[in-house]
C-alpha positions as CSV (number, residue, x, y, z in Angstrom):
1,M,-80.4,-68.1,20.3
2,N,-81.8,-67.8,16.8
3,Q,-85.6,-67.7,16.2
4,T,-87.1,-71.2,15.9
5,L,-90.6,-72.7,16.0
6,N,-91.7,-74.8,18.9
7,Q,-91.8,-78.1,17.0
8,N,-94.1,-79.7,19.7
9,T,-96.9,-77.2,19.2
10,T,-96.4,-75.6,15.8
11,P,-96.0,-77.4,12.5
12,I,-93.0,-76.4,10.4
13,P,-94.2,-74.5,7.2
14,A,-93.5,-76.5,4.0
15,H,-91.6,-73.6,2.4
16,F,-89.0,-73.6,5.2
17,R,-87.2,-76.4,3.4
18,F,-86.2,-73.7,0.9
19,T,-84.7,-71.5,3.6
20,R,-81.1,-72.1,2.4
21,L,-82.0,-71.1,-1.1
22,F,-83.9,-68.0,0.1
23,L,-81.0,-66.9,2.2
24,A,-78.5,-67.5,-0.6
25,L,-80.6,-65.5,-3.1
26,S,-81.0,-62.8,-0.6
27,M,-77.2,-62.6,-0.2
28,L,-76.9,-62.5,-4.0
29,V,-79.1,-59.4,-4.2
30,M,-77.4,-57.9,-1.1
31,G,-74.0,-58.4,-2.7
32,T,-75.1,-56.7,-5.9
33,C,-76.6,-53.7,-4.0
34,G,-73.5,-53.4,-1.7
35,I,-70.9,-53.1,-4.5
36,I,-73.1,-50.7,-6.4
37,Y,-73.4,-48.5,-3.3
38,E,-69.6,-48.4,-3.2
39,Y,-69.4,-47.4,-6.8
40,V,-72.1,-44.7,-6.5
41,L,-70.4,-43.1,-3.6
42,G,-66.9,-43.4,-5.2
43,L,-68.2,-41.7,-8.4
44,M,-69.9,-39.0,-6.3
45,G,-66.5,-38.3,-4.8
46,N,-64.9,-38.2,-8.2
47,N,-67.5,-35.9,-9.7
48,L,-67.6,-33.5,-6.8
49,M,-63.9,-33.5,-5.8
50,G,-62.4,-34.2,-9.3
51,S,-60.0,-36.9,-8.2
52,S,-61.3,-40.3,-9.2
53,H,-58.0,-42.1,-8.6
54,E,-58.2,-41.0,-4.9
55,Q,-61.9,-40.9,-4.0
56,I,-62.9,-44.3,-5.4
57,F,-60.0,-46.0,-3.6
58,V,-60.7,-44.0,-0.3
59,I,-64.4,-44.8,-0.4
60,I,-63.9,-48.5,-1.0
61,G,-61.2,-48.5,1.8
62,I,-63.6,-46.8,4.2
63,M,-66.4,-49.2,3.4
64,M,-64.2,-52.3,3.7
65,F,-62.9,-51.1,7.1
66,A,-66.5,-50.3,8.2
67,M,-67.6,-53.8,7.2
68,G,-65.0,-55.2,9.6
69,M,-66.4,-53.0,12.3
70,G,-69.9,-54.2,11.5
71,A,-68.8,-57.8,11.7
72,I,-67.4,-57.1,15.2
73,A,-70.6,-55.3,16.3
74,Q,-72.9,-58.2,15.2
75,Q,-71.8,-60.4,18.1
76,N,-73.9,-58.1,20.4
77,L,-77.1,-59.2,18.6
78,K,-78.2,-62.3,20.5
79,Q,-81.9,-62.7,20.0
80,H,-84.5,-62.3,17.3
81,L,-81.8,-62.4,14.6
82,I,-84.3,-62.5,11.7
83,D,-86.0,-59.4,13.0
84,W,-82.6,-57.7,13.2
85,F,-81.7,-58.8,9.7
86,L,-84.9,-57.4,8.2
87,R,-84.5,-54.1,10.1
88,L,-80.9,-53.8,8.8
89,E,-82.1,-54.4,5.3
90,L,-84.6,-51.5,5.6
91,L,-82.1,-49.2,7.1
92,L,-79.5,-50.1,4.5
93,G,-82.1,-49.5,1.7
94,L,-82.9,-46.1,3.0
95,L,-79.3,-44.9,3.7
96,G,-77.9,-46.5,0.6
97,G,-80.8,-45.4,-1.6
98,F,-80.6,-41.7,-0.5
99,G,-76.8,-41.7,-0.2
100,A,-76.2,-39.9,-3.5
101,L,-78.9,-37.3,-2.9
102,L,-77.6,-36.7,0.7
103,T,-74.1,-36.3,-0.6
104,Y,-75.1,-33.8,-3.2
105,V,-77.2,-31.8,-0.7
106,A,-74.1,-31.6,1.5
107,F,-72.0,-30.5,-1.4
108,V,-74.4,-27.7,-2.2
109,Y,-74.9,-26.4,1.4
110,L,-71.9,-27.5,3.5
111,V,-68.2,-26.4,3.3
112,N,-66.9,-29.8,4.5
113,Y,-69.3,-31.9,2.4
114,E,-66.8,-34.7,2.0
115,L,-67.3,-35.5,5.7
116,V,-70.9,-36.4,4.9
117,L,-69.7,-38.6,2.0
118,Y,-67.2,-40.4,4.2
119,A,-69.7,-40.8,7.0
120,L,-72.3,-42.4,4.7
121,A,-69.6,-44.7,3.3
122,F,-68.7,-45.8,6.8
123,V,-72.3,-46.4,8.0
124,I,-73.4,-48.2,4.8
125,G,-70.2,-50.3,5.0
126,A,-70.9,-51.1,8.7
127,L,-74.5,-52.2,7.9
128,I,-73.2,-54.5,5.1
129,G,-70.7,-55.9,7.6
130,L,-73.5,-56.6,10.1
131,E,-75.8,-58.4,7.6
132,I,-73.3,-60.9,6.2
133,P,-72.4,-62.7,9.5
134,L,-76.0,-62.3,10.6
135,L,-77.1,-64.2,7.6
136,I,-74.5,-66.9,8.3
137,R,-75.8,-67.2,11.8
138,I,-79.4,-67.5,10.6
139,N,-78.4,-70.0,7.9
140,S,-76.6,-72.2,10.5
141,E,-80.0,-73.4,11.7
142,H,-80.6,-74.9,8.2
143,T,-77.2,-76.4,7.3
144,K,-75.4,-79.4,8.7
145,T,-71.8,-78.1,8.5
146,L,-69.9,-74.8,8.8
147,R,-68.3,-75.3,5.5
148,T,-71.7,-75.6,3.8
149,N,-73.0,-72.6,5.6
150,L,-70.0,-70.4,4.6
151,S,-70.2,-71.7,1.0
152,D,-73.9,-70.8,0.8
153,I,-73.6,-67.2,2.0
154,L,-70.1,-66.1,1.0
155,S,-70.2,-67.5,-2.5
156,M,-73.4,-65.6,-3.2
157,D,-71.9,-62.4,-1.8
158,Y,-69.0,-62.7,-4.3
159,V,-71.2,-63.6,-7.2
160,G,-73.5,-60.7,-6.4
161,S,-70.4,-58.4,-6.3
162,L,-69.5,-59.5,-9.8
163,L,-73.1,-59.1,-11.0
164,G,-73.3,-55.7,-9.5
165,A,-70.0,-54.6,-11.1
166,L,-71.2,-55.7,-14.6
167,L,-74.7,-54.3,-14.1
168,F,-73.3,-50.9,-13.0
169,T,-70.6,-50.7,-15.7
170,Y,-72.5,-51.8,-18.7
171,V,-76.2,-51.1,-18.0
172,L,-76.9,-48.6,-15.2
173,L,-74.2,-46.1,-15.6
174,S,-75.1,-45.5,-19.3
175,H,-78.8,-45.1,-18.8
176,V,-79.6,-44.0,-15.2
177,T,-78.4,-41.1,-13.0
178,L,-76.3,-41.9,-10.0
179,A,-79.1,-40.7,-7.7
180,N,-81.6,-43.1,-9.3
181,I,-79.2,-46.0,-9.3
182,A,-78.8,-45.7,-5.6
183,L,-82.6,-45.4,-5.1
184,L,-83.2,-48.4,-7.2
185,M,-80.7,-50.5,-5.2
186,G,-82.5,-49.2,-2.0
187,L,-85.8,-50.6,-3.4
188,F,-84.1,-53.9,-3.9
189,N,-83.0,-54.0,-0.3
190,V,-86.5,-53.1,0.9
191,T,-87.9,-55.8,-1.4
192,I,-85.6,-58.4,0.3
193,A,-86.9,-57.2,3.6
194,L,-90.5,-57.6,2.5
195,A,-89.8,-61.0,1.0
196,G,-88.1,-62.0,4.3
197,L,-91.1,-60.8,6.2
198,L,-93.4,-63.1,4.3
199,F,-91.0,-66.0,4.3
200,F,-90.2,-65.9,8.0
201,L,-93.5,-64.6,9.3
202,P,-94.1,-67.4,11.8
203,L,-90.7,-66.7,13.4
204,L,-90.8,-62.9,13.6
205,H,-91.0,-61.1,17.0
206,Q,-92.4,-57.8,15.7
207,P,-93.9,-58.5,12.2
208,R,-96.3,-55.5,12.2
209,L,-93.5,-53.0,13.1
210,I,-91.3,-54.4,10.3
211,L,-94.2,-54.3,7.8
212,L,-94.9,-50.7,8.8
213,L,-91.2,-49.7,8.4
214,A,-91.0,-51.5,5.1
215,L,-94.1,-49.7,3.7
216,L,-92.7,-46.4,4.9
217,A,-89.3,-47.2,3.2
218,L,-91.0,-48.1,0.0
219,L,-93.0,-44.8,0.1
220,L,-89.9,-42.7,0.7
221,L,-87.7,-44.5,-1.9
222,G,-90.5,-44.4,-4.5
223,T,-91.1,-40.7,-3.8
224,G,-87.3,-40.1,-4.1
225,L,-87.2,-42.0,-7.4
226,F,-90.1,-40.0,-8.8
227,Y,-88.9,-36.5,-7.7
228,S,-85.1,-37.0,-7.8
229,P,-84.7,-35.4,-11.3
230,Q,-86.4,-32.2,-10.1
231,W,-84.5,-32.2,-6.8
232,M,-81.1,-32.8,-8.5
233,F,-81.8,-30.0,-11.1
234,K,-82.7,-27.5,-8.3
235,L,-79.7,-28.5,-6.3
236,E,-77.4,-28.4,-9.3
237,Q,-78.6,-25.0,-10.3
238,R,-77.4,-23.6,-7.0
239,T,-73.8,-24.6,-7.9
240,F,-73.7,-22.7,-11.2
241,E,-73.6,-18.9,-11.7
242,D,-75.8,-18.9,-14.8
243,P,-79.1,-20.8,-15.5
244,I,-78.7,-24.4,-16.6
245,V,-80.2,-25.0,-20.0
246,F,-79.1,-28.6,-20.5
247,S,-77.8,-31.3,-18.2
248,T,-77.2,-35.0,-18.8
249,T,-75.0,-37.8,-17.5
250,S,-73.3,-40.2,-19.9
251,K,-71.3,-43.3,-19.2
252,Y,-68.2,-41.2,-19.1
253,Q,-69.0,-37.8,-17.6
254,H,-71.7,-35.3,-16.5
255,L,-72.4,-32.6,-19.1
256,V,-73.9,-29.2,-18.2
257,L,-74.6,-26.2,-20.4
258,T,-75.4,-22.9,-18.8
259,Q,-76.4,-19.7,-20.5
260,R,-77.1,-16.1,-19.7
261,K,-78.0,-14.1,-22.8
262,D,-75.2,-15.0,-25.3
263,H,-72.9,-16.3,-22.5
264,L,-72.8,-20.1,-23.1
265,R,-70.6,-22.3,-21.0
266,L,-70.0,-26.1,-21.0
267,Y,-69.0,-28.0,-17.9
268,L,-67.7,-31.6,-17.7
269,N,-68.0,-33.2,-14.3
270,G,-68.3,-29.7,-12.8
271,H,-65.2,-28.3,-14.5
272,L,-65.5,-25.5,-17.0
273,Q,-64.7,-26.8,-20.5
274,F,-65.2,-23.6,-22.5
275,D,-66.8,-20.2,-22.3
276,A,-68.3,-18.9,-25.6
277,R,-67.0,-15.4,-24.9
278,D,-63.4,-16.4,-25.2
279,E,-63.3,-20.0,-26.6
280,Q,-62.0,-18.6,-29.9
281,I,-58.7,-17.7,-28.2
282,Y,-58.2,-21.3,-27.0
283,H,-59.2,-23.0,-30.2
284,E,-57.5,-20.7,-32.6
285,Q,-54.2,-21.1,-30.7
286,L,-54.7,-24.9,-30.6
287,V,-55.5,-25.2,-34.3
288,H,-54.0,-22.4,-36.3
289,V,-50.5,-22.4,-34.9
290,P,-49.7,-26.0,-36.2
291,M,-52.0,-25.6,-39.2
292,S,-50.3,-22.4,-40.4
293,L,-46.8,-23.8,-39.9
294,A,-47.4,-27.3,-41.3
295,K,-45.7,-28.2,-44.6
296,Q,-48.7,-30.4,-45.5
297,R,-52.2,-30.6,-43.9
298,Q,-54.1,-33.0,-46.0
299,R,-54.7,-35.5,-43.2
300,V,-55.6,-34.1,-39.7
301,L,-56.2,-36.0,-36.5
302,I,-58.2,-34.4,-33.6
303,L,-58.0,-36.2,-30.3
304,G,-60.7,-35.0,-27.9
305,G,-62.6,-32.0,-29.2
306,G,-66.0,-33.6,-29.0
307,D,-67.6,-30.2,-28.8
308,G,-66.7,-29.6,-32.5
309,L,-65.0,-26.3,-31.9
310,A,-61.5,-27.4,-33.0
311,L,-63.2,-29.2,-36.0
312,R,-64.8,-25.9,-36.9
313,E,-61.4,-24.3,-37.2
314,V,-59.9,-27.1,-39.2
315,L,-62.7,-27.1,-41.7
316,K,-61.7,-23.6,-42.7
317,Y,-58.7,-25.0,-44.6
318,P,-59.6,-25.9,-48.2
319,D,-56.6,-28.2,-48.7
320,V,-57.6,-30.5,-45.8
321,E,-58.8,-33.8,-47.4
322,H,-59.3,-36.1,-44.5
323,I,-60.1,-35.5,-40.8
324,T,-60.3,-38.1,-38.1
325,L,-61.9,-37.0,-34.8
326,V,-61.6,-39.3,-31.7
327,D,-63.7,-38.6,-28.6
328,I,-64.7,-41.3,-26.2
329,D,-68.1,-40.0,-25.3
330,P,-70.9,-40.5,-27.9
331,E,-73.2,-38.2,-25.9
332,M,-70.7,-35.3,-26.3
333,I,-70.7,-35.8,-30.1
334,K,-74.5,-36.1,-30.1
335,Q,-75.0,-32.8,-28.3
336,A,-72.4,-31.0,-30.4
337,R,-74.3,-32.1,-33.5
338,D,-77.9,-31.8,-32.3
339,N,-78.0,-29.3,-29.5
340,P,-78.8,-26.0,-31.2
341,L,-76.7,-24.0,-28.8
342,L,-73.6,-26.1,-29.4
343,S,-74.2,-26.6,-33.1
344,Q,-74.6,-22.8,-33.6
345,L,-71.3,-22.2,-31.8
346,N,-69.4,-24.9,-33.7
347,Q,-71.0,-23.6,-37.0
348,G,-72.6,-27.0,-37.7
349,A,-69.3,-28.8,-37.8
350,F,-71.0,-32.2,-37.2
351,Q,-74.2,-31.5,-39.2
352,D,-72.9,-33.3,-42.2
353,A,-70.9,-35.9,-40.3
354,R,-73.8,-38.0,-39.0
355,V,-72.6,-40.2,-36.1
356,S,-75.8,-41.3,-34.3
357,A,-76.5,-44.3,-36.4
358,R,-73.2,-46.1,-36.2
359,I,-70.9,-45.3,-33.3
360,A,-67.9,-47.4,-32.4
361,P,-67.8,-49.0,-29.0
362,A,-65.2,-47.4,-26.7
363,D,-63.3,-50.6,-26.3
364,N,-62.7,-51.4,-29.9
365,A,-61.4,-49.0,-32.5
366,D,-61.6,-51.7,-35.2
367,K,-65.4,-51.7,-35.1
368,V,-67.6,-49.6,-37.2
369,H,-67.2,-45.8,-37.2
370,E,-69.0,-43.1,-39.2
371,Q,-67.6,-41.5,-42.3
372,E,-69.3,-38.7,-44.1
373,T,-68.2,-36.1,-46.7
374,I,-68.6,-32.4,-45.7
375,Y,-69.5,-30.1,-48.6
376,R,-69.4,-26.4,-48.8
377,Q,-70.5,-24.0,-51.6
378,S,-67.8,-22.3,-53.5
379,S,-67.1,-18.7,-52.5
380,L,-67.5,-17.9,-56.3
381,A,-70.9,-19.5,-56.5
382,N,-72.8,-16.2,-56.4
383,S,-70.7,-14.4,-59.0
384,L,-70.6,-17.4,-61.3
385,R,-74.2,-18.4,-60.8
386,D,-72.8,-21.8,-59.8
387,K,-75.1,-23.8,-57.5
388,Q,-72.7,-26.8,-57.3
389,W,-71.4,-27.8,-53.9
390,Y,-67.8,-28.8,-53.7
391,E,-66.3,-31.5,-51.5
392,L,-64.4,-30.0,-48.5
393,A,-63.2,-33.0,-46.4
394,K,-64.0,-36.5,-45.4
395,V,-64.6,-36.7,-41.7
396,Q,-64.3,-39.9,-39.7
397,V,-65.6,-39.7,-36.1
398,Y,-64.6,-42.5,-33.6
399,T,-66.2,-42.7,-30.2
400,V,-63.4,-44.7,-28.7
401,D,-60.7,-44.4,-26.1
402,A,-57.9,-42.4,-27.7
403,D,-55.3,-44.7,-26.2
404,V,-56.9,-47.8,-27.8
405,F,-57.4,-45.9,-31.1
406,M,-53.7,-45.0,-31.3
407,R,-52.6,-48.6,-30.7
408,Q,-54.9,-50.0,-33.3
409,T,-55.2,-47.4,-36.1
410,E,-53.2,-47.3,-39.3
411,G,-52.2,-44.5,-41.6
412,L,-50.1,-41.4,-41.0
413,Y,-51.2,-37.8,-40.2
414,D,-49.8,-34.4,-41.2
415,V,-51.3,-32.5,-38.3
416,V,-52.4,-33.7,-34.9
417,L,-54.5,-31.6,-32.4
418,I,-54.9,-32.9,-28.8
419,D,-57.8,-31.3,-27.0
420,F,-58.2,-33.5,-23.9
421,P,-59.4,-32.3,-20.5
422,D,-56.8,-31.7,-17.9
423,P,-55.0,-34.8,-16.5
424,R,-56.9,-34.9,-13.2
425,S,-57.7,-38.6,-13.1
426,V,-56.2,-42.0,-14.1
427,E,-58.1,-42.3,-17.3
428,L,-57.0,-38.8,-18.4
429,G,-53.5,-39.1,-17.0
430,K,-52.6,-42.0,-19.4
431,L,-53.4,-39.7,-22.4
432,Y,-50.5,-37.5,-21.3
433,S,-48.0,-40.3,-20.9
434,T,-44.8,-41.3,-22.6
435,D,-46.5,-44.5,-23.8
436,F,-49.3,-42.6,-25.4
437,Y,-47.1,-40.0,-27.1
438,H,-44.8,-42.8,-28.4
439,S,-47.8,-44.5,-30.0
440,L,-48.9,-41.1,-31.5
441,R,-45.4,-40.4,-32.9
442,Q,-45.6,-43.7,-34.9
443,R,-48.7,-42.4,-36.6
444,M,-47.2,-39.0,-37.6
445,Q,-45.4,-38.1,-40.9
446,K,-41.8,-37.0,-40.5
447,H,-42.9,-33.4,-41.3
448,A,-46.0,-33.6,-39.1
449,L,-46.8,-31.0,-36.4
450,L,-48.6,-31.7,-33.1
451,S,-50.3,-29.2,-30.7
452,V,-51.2,-30.3,-27.2
453,Q,-53.5,-28.7,-24.7
454,S,-51.3,-28.3,-21.7
455,T,-53.2,-26.6,-18.8
456,S,-52.0,-23.4,-17.2
457,P,-48.2,-22.7,-17.1
458,Y,-48.9,-20.2,-14.2
459,R,-51.3,-22.1,-12.0
460,A,-50.0,-25.6,-12.7
461,T,-46.4,-25.0,-13.7
462,A,-45.3,-28.5,-12.8
463,V,-48.0,-30.1,-15.0
464,Y,-47.1,-27.8,-17.9
465,L,-43.4,-28.6,-17.7
466,C,-44.2,-32.3,-17.2
467,I,-46.1,-32.4,-20.4
468,A,-43.1,-30.9,-22.3
469,E,-40.7,-33.3,-20.6
470,T,-43.0,-36.3,-21.4
471,L,-43.1,-35.2,-25.1
472,R,-39.3,-35.0,-25.2
473,S,-38.9,-38.4,-23.6
474,A,-41.2,-39.8,-26.3
475,G,-38.8,-38.5,-29.0
476,F,-40.5,-35.2,-29.9
477,Q,-39.0,-31.8,-30.4
478,V,-41.0,-29.2,-28.4
479,L,-41.9,-25.6,-28.3
480,P,-44.1,-24.2,-25.5
481,Y,-46.6,-21.3,-26.1
482,H,-49.3,-19.6,-24.1
483,D,-52.0,-16.9,-24.1
484,Y,-54.4,-15.3,-21.7
485,L,-58.0,-16.5,-21.5
486,P,-60.3,-14.4,-19.4
487,S,-62.2,-17.5,-18.2
488,F,-59.1,-19.5,-17.3
489,G,-56.2,-17.1,-16.9
490,D,-52.8,-17.8,-18.4
491,W,-53.2,-21.0,-20.5
492,G,-50.6,-23.1,-22.4
493,W,-50.1,-25.5,-25.3
494,H,-47.1,-27.3,-26.7
495,L,-46.1,-27.5,-30.3
496,A,-44.2,-30.8,-31.1
497,W,-42.8,-32.5,-34.1
498,N,-40.9,-35.5,-35.3
499,D,-38.2,-34.1,-37.6
500,K,-34.9,-34.1,-35.6
501,A,-33.3,-32.0,-38.4
502,Q,-35.6,-29.1,-37.5
503,S,-34.5,-27.4,-34.3
504,P,-36.9,-25.4,-32.0
505,D,-35.0,-22.2,-33.0
506,E,-35.6,-23.0,-36.7
507,L,-39.4,-23.6,-36.2
508,L,-39.6,-20.4,-34.0
509,Q,-38.0,-18.5,-36.9
510,N,-40.8,-19.8,-39.1
511,V,-43.3,-18.5,-36.6
512,H,-41.7,-15.0,-36.8
513,Q,-41.7,-15.1,-40.6
514,L,-45.4,-15.9,-41.0
515,P,-47.0,-12.9,-42.8
516,E,-50.7,-13.7,-42.6
517,F,-53.0,-16.6,-42.0
518,S,-54.6,-18.2,-45.0
519,V,-58.0,-18.5,-43.3
520,A,-60.2,-16.1,-41.4
521,T,-59.8,-15.9,-37.6
522,R,-61.7,-14.0,-35.0
523,Y,-58.9,-13.4,-32.5
524,L,-55.5,-14.7,-33.6
525,T,-53.1,-12.6,-35.7
526,P,-49.5,-13.4,-36.7
527,Q,-48.3,-10.8,-34.2
528,R,-50.3,-12.4,-31.4
529,M,-49.1,-15.8,-32.4
530,R,-45.4,-14.7,-32.2
531,A,-46.0,-13.2,-28.8
532,A,-47.5,-16.5,-27.5
533,F,-44.0,-18.1,-27.7
534,A,-42.5,-15.6,-25.3
535,F,-42.4,-16.4,-21.5
536,G,-41.4,-14.4,-18.5
537,K,-38.1,-15.0,-16.8
538,G,-37.9,-18.4,-14.9
539,M,-41.4,-19.6,-16.1
540,L,-39.9,-22.5,-18.0
541,T,-37.2,-23.4,-15.5
542,Q,-37.5,-27.1,-14.8
543,P,-37.2,-28.3,-11.1
544,P,-34.8,-31.2,-10.5
545,W,-37.5,-33.4,-9.1
546,L,-39.7,-33.2,-12.3
547,R,-40.2,-36.5,-14.0
548,P,-42.0,-37.5,-17.3
549,N,-45.4,-39.0,-16.9
550,S,-46.0,-42.7,-17.7
551,K,-48.7,-45.2,-17.3
552,M,-46.7,-47.1,-14.7
553,Q,-45.9,-43.9,-12.8
554,P,-48.6,-41.3,-13.4
555,V,-46.8,-38.4,-11.6
556,I,-48.8,-35.8,-13.6
557,M,-51.9,-36.3,-11.4
558,A,-49.9,-35.4,-8.3
559,Y,-48.5,-32.4,-10.0
560,Y,-52.0,-31.4,-11.0
561,A,-53.3,-31.7,-7.5
562,Q,-50.4,-29.6,-6.2
563,G,-51.2,-26.9,-8.8
564,F,-55.0,-26.6,-9.2
565,D,-56.4,-28.4,-6.1
């Protein structure tokens, strides 16, 4: 039986006529918290395991299954249902609130940390599965029909899920860490329990115990919220070889800078993005190969490259008139411009291209972007006593999704440089697709050249060959090249172009005929560039099962998992 007042001896409190409303609002908040717990654990799986297309789906699947198990288990609760409901809210608030922190502790200290993540997903899902039918049973005392009861509770659960999705995506993820998001939701669950304690006080079997547990939960969650930045920093430091000098989480990724003496490294979602000791090898191969071979290079498009290192190399060419840089993450641009460690490394590439005041939203490339003119002093200034600064290039910086940008932008480019992270997730995999390359090809001059960051031809051979095959399926001519980076091992790029009249052999002949670079380089020489186009026997042999990557069939992520993971 449910908990009820003895109507012969105890008057019914006046506020009990609002019980249906109270329970519906409770379900609204619970639905919001529940979906956000799912997203937090799913993103933790993505950030720690590097496979968002798998982990988010797996976490949601586990939690949905556990909800079913919880719904079965609730039939064993036969008395004091309101007490049970409030206890479950407190337990859910604690487990859900500390879920992200517990997962990260497991990641730091345990080999099989993913088991802790999956166990938390199951237990939290089971608690959610317990509370929903429990609320329905409590609400049955205050509704006349089953259909009204189900409408009260389930509709609020679904509305809460939508509210949670919008809140998480557009508010919390951009401004709050995952650990604190979970802790805040835990506080909401505990608040529901405290509100329920006050509302149903005459019906409770153990009100003092529930009050004590609620106060303890508030203390624990409040402490966690206050100290979590310190805890996360200390835990995170244990996962990196060098001291962390900067760490932040944007809407799109987690950025970490580490440094030991002059050894600066950038990590995105735990993956090494560059090492200052050898980044010049990567960026000079990416930039100077197409730039030195291009017939024209007035208009240059850089896709990715928010760290400004590719832009640094492009700005060396005096005949470049216009540069467009597209990187989805405003925080990456901000740090590359304002962080002294990064701005020193990219030689102030963004210092004159201010982007902080007007940044285009990532879902609309038509909206405002920032355009500034970069000026440099003439190399003859000292000898001629000339203090004038001469225009070098106009730089447009868009913080938008590159796929959206390519579908909406106008104008043609002479050189395109693609500096995306590896295709380890759905959102990155689409940027290596036939669809994307086809859109890109429409925005390139007939004589234009394209270079594509293409992962390791040694460690991820299928990915490397897939990128080449995808470029060809989009209509490009392709030449592969590679070099050795001490931080990454053998690393590869692809040179691609539109002009069908120019064969790969003809372009390769141009490579061998290049006498010198027209700009200064730290590493790359014409001899080293020629050697980059040579591969060992069988390295470029394409297996019969290899397919081009597309948005509808993102095979490249499976190839990547086979290679690196």
